[in-house]
N, C-alpha and C positions, 0 to 999 in steps of 0.2 A: 272371889279373891283368894280363899284359902285353895282352891284348885291349883291356882297360879304358883302359891308356895311349893305346894307338892311337886309339880312338874320340875320347877325350875329350883329345887332345893339345893343340888350341887353348886351351882353358877352363884346363888346368893351366898351360899358359905363362903365360897372362893372371894366372892367380892366384899364380903363383910372382913376377911381376913387380909387382903388387900389394901382396905381402906384403913385399917388399924396400923397397919404397918406404914404407911405413908403418913398417917396423921403424926405418930411418933417421930418419923424423920422430920416432921415439918417443924415440930417443937425443939428437936435438938440441933437442927443447922440453923444457924442465926443469920448467914448470908443469903440476900435476899436474891440474888441471882441463883444461886444454888436451889433455893426454896422454888422459885420459878421453874427451873430444870426439873426438880422432884415431881412438881405438880403436872407438867407436860408429860413427863415419864409415865405416870399414874393414869392420866387422860388416855394416853395409847394404848397402855397395858391393858386398861379397863375396857376399851373400845374393842381391841383385836381379841380379847377372851370372850367377850359378847358375842362377835361373830363366831368366834370357834365354837362355842357352845350352841349356838344356833344351829351353825351346820352340822353340828355331831347330832343334835334332836332331830334334824330334819333327815338324816341318813337313817337314823335308828327307825323312825315313823316311816320311811319307804321300806326299811328291810322288814318289819313287823306286817307291812301291808302285802309284800311278795309271800311271806310265810302262809299268812290267811288265805291267801289266794291258792297258793299250792295245796291246802288242806282240803278245798274244796273239790 
């Protein structure tokens, strides 16, 4: 579990900041339609950012693997 947090530290920090921003917006906004829209935007941004971080992590892993093979 601790290893998961070490590997995904940047994503977790980003997601916590994103959650705080949208939680504040949710309490500021009084109109239900805009609350729903803000929640949808939050969900989409969270999903896309997770895919972005996963892809970036996979690319870094591949690059590290190539470097290690070249050293041999």
